[in-house]
VOGU-3710 file (C-alpha; in Angstrom, 3 decimals, decimal comma):
1> xxxxxxxxxx> -122,358/-72,546/-46,758  -121,989/-69,771/-44,351  -125,000/-68,917/-42,178  -125,585/-65,397/-41,132  -125,046/-64,537/-37,633  -127,787/-62,772/-35,966  -126,824/-60,752/-32,791  -129,240/-59,787/-29,914  -129,938/-56,226/-29,551  -127,749/-54,427/-27,088
11> xxxxxxxxxx> -129,188/-54,093/-23,570  -130,515/-50,810/-22,527  -129,339/-49,695/-19,236  -131,225/-47,332/-17,129  -129,985/-43,855/-16,719  -129,237/-43,069/-13,071  -131,023/-40,030/-11,911  -128,679/-37,949/-9,774  -129,261/-34,438/-8,692  -126,437/-32,422/-7,521
21> xxxxxxxxxx> -126,823/-29,689/-5,167  -125,962/-26,333/-6,631  -122,608/-24,826/-5,968  -122,693/-22,565/-2,995  -122,344/-18,996/-3,741  -119,439/-17,502/-1,953  -119,799/-13,856/-0,632  -116,354/-12,059/-0,263  -116,062/-9,335/2,206  -115,609/-5,979/0,353
31> xxxxxxxxxx> -111,764/-5,311/-0,280  -110,326/-3,212/2,446  -109,765/0,452/1,447  -106,164/1,480/2,419  -105,504/5,281/2,676  -102,750/6,243/0,358  -99,956/7,552/2,351  -99,028/11,335/1,617  -95,413/11,646/1,627  -93,861/15,238/1,934
41> xxxxxxxxxx> -89,989/14,803/1,721  -88,195/16,968/3,837  -84,527/17,755/2,807  -81,967/18,888/5,250  -80,898/22,567/4,932  -78,057/23,100/2,759  -74,816/23,343/4,804  -73,359/26,738/5,381  -69,684/26,712/4,568  -67,252/29,010/6,192
51> xxxxxxxxxx> -65,863/31,887/4,206  -62,948/31,095/2,303  -59,659/31,150/4,244  -57,708/34,135/3,596  -54,095/33,662/3,585  -51,327/36,029/4,444  -49,401/37,266/1,649  -46,397/35,086/0,521  -43,341/35,705/2,657  -40,651/37,714/0,909
61> xxxxxxxxxx> -37,441/35,783/1,657  -34,292/37,839/1,873  -31,530/35,128/1,644  -29,169/35,712/4,276  -25,823/34,025/3,294  -23,396/32,898/6,089  -20,376/34,751/6,340  -17,418/33,492/4,642  -15,729/30,968/6,746  -12,768/32,412/8,599
71> xxxxxxxxxx> -9,872/30,181/8,443  -9,092/29,169/12,188  -5,706/30,471/13,212  -3,155/27,644/13,505  -1,025/27,808/16,507  2,436/26,915/15,372  5,438/27,011/17,916  7,857/28,344/15,246  10,641/27,944/18,000  9,953/24,264/17,948
81> xxxxxxxxxx> 9,870/24,153/14,183  13,360/25,924/14,041  14,874/23,744/16,616  13,960/20,538/14,901  15,105/21,764/11,416  18,835/22,407/11,950  19,995/23,726/8,695  22,259/26,449/10,008  26,110/25,778/9,225  27,281/25,617/12,884
91> xxxxxxxxxx> 29,223/22,679/14,549  26,375/21,853/16,690  23,645/21,981/13,989  25,975/19,915/11,718  26,201/17,206/14,292  22,379/17,099/14,661  22,025/16,886/11,019  24,491/13,965/10,703  22,581/12,029/13,564  19,280/12,965/11,748
101> xxxxxxxxxx> 20,384/11,684/8,387  21,580/8,399/9,929  18,257/7,809/11,622  16,190/8,557/8,490  18,442/6,516/6,157  17,163/3,137/7,506  18,782/0,793/5,083  22,053/2,685/5,389  22,813/3,183/1,541  23,484/6,982/1,794
111> xxxxxxxxxx> 20,400/8,023/-0,148  17,158/9,124/1,151  13,927/8,547/-0,827  10,786/10,514/-0,790  9,174/7,771/1,375  12,055/7,861/3,779  11,929/11,527/3,993  8,243/11,460/4,634  8,445/9,119/7,292  11,604/10,764/8,915
121> xxxxxxxxxx> 9,531/13,997/9,220  7,115/12,211/11,390  9,277/9,686/13,404  12,810/11,314/13,466  12,220/15,021/13,048  8,880/14,675/14,823  6,963/17,487/13,235  3,355/16,419/12,706  2,240/19,686/11,438  4,683/19,440/8,746
131> xxxxxxxxxx> 3,963/15,729/8,178  0,329/16,688/7,442  1,466/19,044/4,801  2,466/16,713/1,956  2,757/19,350/-0,510  5,521/20,937/1,715  7,512/17,706/1,907  6,946/17,027/-1,978  8,042/20,603/-3,029  11,172/20,496/-0,595
141> xxxxxxxxxx> 12,304/17,200/-1,660  11,949/17,945/-5,436  13,946/21,148/-5,097  16,681/19,689/-3,044  17,543/16,439/-4,694  19,355/17,899/-7,429  20,840/20,772/-5,449  24,259/19,020/-5,495  24,222/18,945/-9,241  24,481/15,229/-9,905
151> xxxxxxxxxx> 23,558/13,974/-13,383  24,072/10,342/-13,141  23,592/7,428/-10,817  21,230/7,585/-8,030  21,969/11,211/-7,097  19,523/12,943/-9,436  16,545/10,881/-7,825  17,416/10,909/-4,307  18,753/13,096/-1,258  22,331/12,690/-0,581
161> xxxxxxxxxx> 23,931/13,792/2,677  25,689/16,905/1,176  21,832/17,911/0,200  20,448/17,103/3,416  20,981/20,682/4,970  19,309/22,282/1,971  16,379/19,846/2,403  15,624/20,969/6,068  16,094/24,737/5,093  13,667/24,192/1,995
171> xxxxxxxxxx> 11,258/22,287/4,384  11,285/25,239/6,689  10,493/27,696/3,870  7,870/25,971/1,910  5,899/25,305/5,606  6,186/29,151/6,010  4,649/29,799/2,398  1,992/26,837/3,111  0,645/28,998/6,079  0,427/31,917/3,770
181> xxxxxxxxxx> -1,562/29,810/1,215  -3,768/28,502/3,821  -4,884/32,038/4,992  -5,793/32,898/1,481  -7,601/29,859/0,864  -10,707/30,879/2,916  -12,855/27,755/1,917  -9,923/25,284/2,319  -10,398/23,681/-1,071  -6,367/23,708/-1,783
191> xxxxxxxxxx> -6,943/26,397/-4,334  -7,128/30,459/-4,089  -9,972/31,817/-6,405  -9,693/35,374/-7,766  -12,133/36,607/-5,141  -10,055/35,072/-2,135  -7,005/36,571/-3,540  -8,483/40,067/-3,879  -10,137/39,948/-0,395  -6,383/39,248/0,961
201> xxxxxxxxxx> -5,221/42,710/-0,159  -4,280/43,553/3,603  -2,424/40,112/4,371  -0,387/40,394/1,201  0,637/43,877/2,194  1,513/42,676/5,528  3,587/40,026/3,975  5,617/42,586/2,032  3,876/42,946/-1,312  3,761/46,716/-2,125
211> xxxxxxxxxx> 1,339/47,119/-4,875  -1,809/49,015/-5,354  -4,931/47,090/-4,543  -6,286/47,743/-7,987  -3,437/46,071/-9,634  -4,186/42,727/-7,521  -6,140/41,201/-10,647  -3,175/41,719/-12,772  -1,012/39,964/-10,144  -3,378/37,068/-9,799
221> xxxxxxxxxx> -3,051/36,309/-13,735  0,824/36,389/-13,281  0,670/33,908/-10,444  -1,871/31,736/-12,360  0,643/30,264/-14,649  -1,631/27,617/-16,202  -4,442/30,209/-16,596  -7,006/27,826/-14,793  -8,542/30,831/-12,994  -7,496/29,536/-9,482
231> xxxxxxxxxx> -4,012/29,587/-7,900  -2,325/26,358/-6,978  0,091/25,977/-3,969  3,019/25,178/-6,265  2,039/28,509/-8,411  1,981/30,551/-5,166  5,043/29,003/-3,728  7,059/29,985/-6,848  5,683/33,629/-6,656  5,976/34,076/-2,927
241> xxxxxxxxxx> 9,482/32,889/-2,906  10,479/35,145/-5,777  8,743/38,121/-3,895  10,547/37,218/-0,644  7,167/37,267/1,231  7,612/36,906/4,951  4,918/35,749/7,344  6,244/37,812/10,053  5,987/34,665/12,320  7,766/34,783/15,840
251> xxxxxxxxxx> 11,153/33,375/15,704  11,268/34,689/12,256  13,560/33,429/9,492  13,564/34,523/5,891  12,049/32,468/3,184  14,941/30,604/1,347  13,715/28,623/-1,689  15,070/27,375/-4,977  15,810/29,894/-7,507  14,127/28,035/-10,342
261> xxxxxxxxxx> 10,364/27,786/-10,452  9,093/24,559/-9,581  5,694/24,567/-11,428  7,313/22,584/-14,357  8,601/20,129/-12,172  5,484/19,483/-10,143  3,782/18,726/-13,641  6,120/16,030/-14,406  5,287/12,226/-13,713  6,077/12,441/-9,785
271> xxxxxxxxxx> 3,238/15,005/-9,436  1,020/12,326/-8,332  3,589/11,058/-5,664  4,442/7,604/-6,781  6,254/5,071/-4,382  9,781/5,848/-4,451  11,903/3,008/-3,653  15,226/3,354/-1,896  18,214/2,819/-4,008  19,665/-0,826/-3,838
281> xxxxxxxxxx> 21,806/-1,608/-1,186  25,453/-1,710/-1,975  26,755/-4,883/-0,804  30,336/-5,684/-0,182  32,372/-7,326/-3,073  32,144/-11,225/-2,505  35,063/-12,730/-0,838  37,765/-14,301/-3,010  37,975/-17,972/-2,324  41,118/-19,750/-3,010
291> xxxxxxxxxx> 40,813/-23,501/-3,108  43,634/-25,936/-2,517  45,110/-27,672/-5,545  43,423/-30,762/-6,505  45,234/-33,728/-5,094  47,467/-35,649/-7,586  46,165/-39,183/-7,611  48,750/-41,942/-8,536  47,092/-45,027/-9,724  48,649/-48,399/-9,476
301> xxxxxxxxxx> 50,018/-50,038/-12,705  47,410/-51,986/-14,620  47,660/-55,765/-13,629  49,777/-57,997/-15,957  47,546/-60,874/-16,983  48,770/-64,322/-17,736  49,451/-65,205/-21,586  46,337/-66,704/-23,066  46,318/-70,545/-22,865  47,280/-72,527/-26,016
311> xxxxxxxxxx> 44,609/-75,345/-26,857  45,354/-78,539/-28,387  44,923/-78,916/-32,426  41,372/-80,132/-33,126  41,583/-83,977/-33,852  41,516/-84,962/-37,710  38,317/-87,031/-38,330  38,708/-89,607/-41,236  35,445/-90,585/-42,616  34,974/-94,141/-44,407
321> xxxxxxxxxx> 34,824/-94,198/-48,226  31,553/-93,731/-49,774  29,581/-97,069/-50,367  29,763/-98,375/-54,162  26,272/-99,343/-55,249  25,421/-102,031/-57,749  24,667/-101,218/-61,462  21,311/-100,509/-62,380  19,423/-103,509/-63,449  18,992/-103,872/-67,505
331> xxxxxxxxxx> 15,208/-104,599/-68,242  14,159/-106,463/-71,278  12,472/-104,832/-74,268  8,856/-106,010/-74,630  8,038/-107,490/-78,022  4,310/-107,011/-79,112  2,377/-109,238/-81,545  1,781/-107,792/-84,885  -1,606/-106,042/-85,337  -4,382/-108,226/-86,562
341> xxxxxxxxxx> -5,370/-108,151/-90,213  -8,879/-108,375/-90,792  -10,671/-109,567/-94,149  -11,770/-106,940/-96,635  -15,543/-106,105/-96,163  -18,184/-107,692/-98,454  -19,189/-105,338/-101,120  -22,966/-104,938/-101,161  -25,180/-102,458/-102,900  -26,386/-99,826/-100,545
351> xxxx> -28,940/-99,527/-99,775  -30,410/-103,224/-100,127  -32,548/-103,632/-102,989  -35,683/-105,260/-102,148
//
């Protein structure tokens, strides 16, 4: 049996009596009164620009073209040119030509190629002004190489000794024509334009062209065979030779060129001046070598060998007679006993009766 528990009353504690001092009253100083700044922005005065520039009026250009270049006059000693191209038919000049031909014909085959002639003008004839005019050498070579009328062999493509004199004469004539051409070719572009030809009316008249200046445009068209609007040297040379123009140089000699125009020739494959090789050297026939007859060799007679040896007959071998064997043994025939005879079986009923 449980008994009730009785608790004592909770103790009563005395309440402490505490008196707190009142919080101090803080007194703040009045907030300072700041004077508001009064801003009055001051701007810089607007820049004063200078008055706009006044430009002078655009210059008026009057193009002034340089005067057409004047071809410098080339000083040529025609006396020297004539003396170094001995084409006259005199004994003295013939002797000069013979020596000159031998000196130019380096391989001595009797034919001069274009390359040999070109080199000979510089080294043997010693005319540097002519050597610099490749068109002169080309035209003279092509006009002279068939002068002898060759149609076969090396002749049609090379200068033979019989054509050497006319080669020298053509070199002299083409060189004179080239000097005329240079005077016409004011801008040195190796062609004569229509304007250049018309402006040269005075020079043409001095060289022997007796035509009205108004007819020069028609003359220009006649010279311009290919219709290109410009005159090439070969075209001018054909025309100048046909007209028998004369430069009127000191030590003057008339121009003597081929009768046939060379323009068609110049437009063949050798217009580009390919390398021309000298004709092959002509070698002497090889010597005929006669060899001595081959020696007759006599051989000794073949040796006679001794007769073949005769061997003795092979011995006859006699073998003993084959051995005689004994007859085969005769075996007795085995005799077997008669088969056993058994008694007849007992006859009983089957199955047994019980």
